[in-house]
C-alpha positions in Angstrom: 18.7 19.2 -11.9 21.6 17.2 -10.6 20.6 15.1 -7.6 23.8 13.1 -7.2 23.6 9.7 -5.4 21.7 10.8 -2.4 19.0 8.5 -0.9 15.6 8.8 -2.5 14.1 10.6 0.4 16.7 13.4 0.1 16.1 13.6 -3.6 12.4 13.9 -3.2 12.9 16.7 -0.6 15.1 18.6 -3.0 12.7 18.3 -5.9 9.8 19.5 -3.7 11.7 22.5 -2.5 12.6 23.4 -6.1 9.0 22.9 -7.2 9.9 20.5 -10.0 7.6 18.7 -12.4 8.6 15.3 -13.7 9.2 11.7 -12.6 11.8 10.2 -10.3 12.7 6.8 -11.7 14.1 3.9 -9.6 15.9 1.2 -11.5 15.9 -2.5 -11.0 13.4 -5.4 -10.9 11.5 -3.7 -8.1 11.9 -0.3 -9.5 9.2 2.2 -10.3 8.5 5.9 -10.4 7.3 8.8 -8.2 5.7 11.6 -10.2 5.7 15.2 -9.1 3.9 18.3 -10.3 5.3 21.6 -9.1 6.9 19.8 -6.1 3.8 17.9 -5.0 3.5 14.1 -5.5 0.6 13.3 -8.0 1.4 9.7 -8.7 3.6 6.7 -7.9 3.9 3.2 -9.5 5.6 0.1 -8.2 5.3 -3.4 -9.7 4.6 -4.7 -6.2 1.4 -2.8 -5.7 -1.9 -2.4 -7.7 -1.8 0.6 -10.0 -4.5 3.3 -9.8 -6.3 2.1 -12.9 -6.9 -1.4 -11.4 -8.1 0.1 -8.1 -10.6 2.2 -9.9 -11.7 -0.6 -12.2 -12.5 -2.8 -9.2 -14.5 -0.1 -7.4 -17.8 -1.7 -6.2 -20.7 -1.3 -8.7 -24.2 -2.5 -8.9 -27.2 -2.2 -6.6 -26.5 0.0 -3.6 -23.3 1.4 -5.2 -22.8 4.4 -7.5 -21.3 3.8 -11.0 -17.9 4.9 -9.7 -16.2 6.6 -6.7 -17.3 10.1 -5.8 -14.8 12.9 -6.0 -13.9 12.5 -2.3 -13.6 8.7 -2.7 -11.5 9.1 -5.8 -9.2 11.5 -4.0 -8.7 8.9 -1.3 -8.0 6.1 -3.8 -5.4 8.3 -5.6 -3.7 9.1 -2.3 -3.7 5.5 -1.2 -2.3 4.3 -4.5 0.5 6.9 -4.1 1.3 5.9 -0.5 1.1 2.2 -1.2 3.5 2.4 -4.1 5.9 4.8 -2.5 6.1 2.7 0.7 6.9 -0.4 -1.4 9.6 1.5 -3.3 11.1 3.0 -0.1 10.9 -0.3 1.9 14.1 -1.5 0.2 17.6 -0.3 0.8 17.7 3.4 0.3 18.9 4.2 -3.2 19.2 7.1 -5.7 16.7 7.7 -8.5 17.0 9.4 -11.9 14.8 12.5 -12.4 13.3 13.4 -15.8 11.5 16.6 -16.5 7.9 16.7 -17.6 5.3 14.0 -18.1 3.5 14.4 -14.8 -0.1 15.5 -14.9 -1.4 18.2 -12.6 -3.6 17.4 -9.7 -6.8 18.3 -11.5 -8.6 15.2 -10.1 -7.3 15.7 -6.6 -5.2 13.2 -4.6 -1.9 15.1 -4.6 0.3 14.9 -1.6 3.2 17.0 -0.4 6.5 15.2 -0.1 6.4 15.9 3.6 3.0 14.2 3.9 4.1 11.3 1.8 7.3 10.7 3.8 5.4 10.9 7.1 2.9 8.3 5.9 5.7 6.1 4.7 7.4 6.3 8.1 4.1 5.5 9.9 3.7 2.4 7.7 7.3 1.4 8.2 6.9 1.4 12.0 3.7 -0.6 11.8 5.0 -3.2 9.4 8.2 -3.5 11.5 6.1 -4.7 14.4 3.9 -6.9 12.1 7.0 -8.6 10.6 7.3 -10.9 13.6 4.0 -12.4 12.6 3.3 -11.6 8.9 4.7 -9.6 6.0 3.2 -8.7 2.6 5.0 -11.7 1.2 4.3 -14.3 3.9 2.7 -17.5 2.6 -0.8 -17.9 4.1 -3.3 -20.7 4.5 -6.8 -20.7 5.8 -7.4 -22.8 8.8 -8.9 -26.1 7.4 -11.3 -26.3 10.3 -12.8 -22.9 9.3 -16.5 -23.3 8.2 -17.7 -19.7 8.3 -20.5 -20.4 10.8 -20.6 -18.1 13.8 -17.8 -15.8 12.5 -18.4 -12.0 12.4 -15.7 -10.1 10.6 -15.7 -7.0 8.3 -16.5 -7.5 4.6 -12.9 -6.6 3.7 -11.6 -9.5 5.7 -14.3 -11.9 4.5 -13.3 -11.1 0.9 -9.8 -12.3 1.8 -10.9 -15.5 3.5 -13.0 -16.6 0.5 -10.0 -16.2 -1.8 -7.7 -18.4 0.3 -8.3 -21.7 -1.5 -4.6 -22.4 -1.7 -1.3 -20.9 -0.5 -1.3 -17.2 -1.2 0.4 -14.0 0.1 -1.1 -10.7 1.3 0.5 -9.0 -1.8 -1.1 -11.5 -4.2 -4.5 -11.0 -2.5 -4.1 -7.2 -2.8 -3.2 -7.4 -6.5 -6.2 -9.7 -7.2 -8.6 -7.2 -5.5 -7.0 -3.9 -6.6 -6.5 -2.9 -2.9 -3.7 -1.6 -0.8 -1.0 -4.1 0.0 -0.4 -2.4 3.4 -4.1 -2.5 4.4 -4.5 -6.1 3.1 -1.5 -7.1 5.3 -3.2 -5.5 8.3 -6.5 -7.3 7.6 -4.5 -10.6 7.3 -2.9 -9.9 10.7 -6.3 -9.5 12.3 -7.5 -12.8 10.7 -4.4 -14.5 12.1 -5.1 -13.0 15.5 -8.6 -14.6 15.3 -7.2 -18.0 14.5 -8.8 -18.1 11.0 -5.6 -17.9 9.0 -2.1 -19.2 9.6 1.3 -18.2 8.2 3.6 -21.0 7.1 6.0 -21.4 10.0 4.7 -18.3 11.8 3.7 -17.7 15.3 0.4 -16.2 16.6 0.7 -12.5 17.6 0.5 -11.5 21.3 -2.2 -9.3 22.7 0.1 -6.3 23.2 1.0 -6.2 19.6 -2.7 -6.4 18.6 -3.6 -3.5 20.9 -0.7 -1.2 19.7 -1.2 -1.9 16.0 -4.9 -1.4 16.3 -4.4 2.0 17.8 -1.7 3.3 15.4 -3.4 2.0 12.2 -6.8 3.6 12.8 
């Protein structure tokens, strides 16, 4: 199927309408692939986000946790891995990809997304990160407030897990890769830590209340 040099979003739409199975490859250092099965997206990989295997390998285990994610939880992990990677690939200047037939597994384990669902989610994340960018991005250099002691602080476990890993300069992307979690969600958690005064961005400014209110509503 000849896709020409159209932007990636247009190529994905054409492939979905044609019900194609294969992989759309993006070249370059920040390249990756979006995999389709009969027009639905069943996988995506980007070097800038954790892959599905690392996310599943870091799923909580031990007392109080099952040996692995349930079918519903795995479905969510797969979809999040797809959205996280696709957003990272599409966040750069729109470009054309190269499609190769075959090599994409069917959605037997769940987690497939339609191209329309994927592009809608990418656009939602793009709008949120556009507003966040005045304060923090996935590649901002962070530092924990040296006065932070941990006493009297009540934050979700996901944010606490980030704080305890900030023993030196680090970025939201690096934290996400270490934990096998979404880069997008990690950046949101970091934003909330910044708004609480627990974390600072090198050369950054604290967010205003209006931004916190809006992002809290759209990200839920």
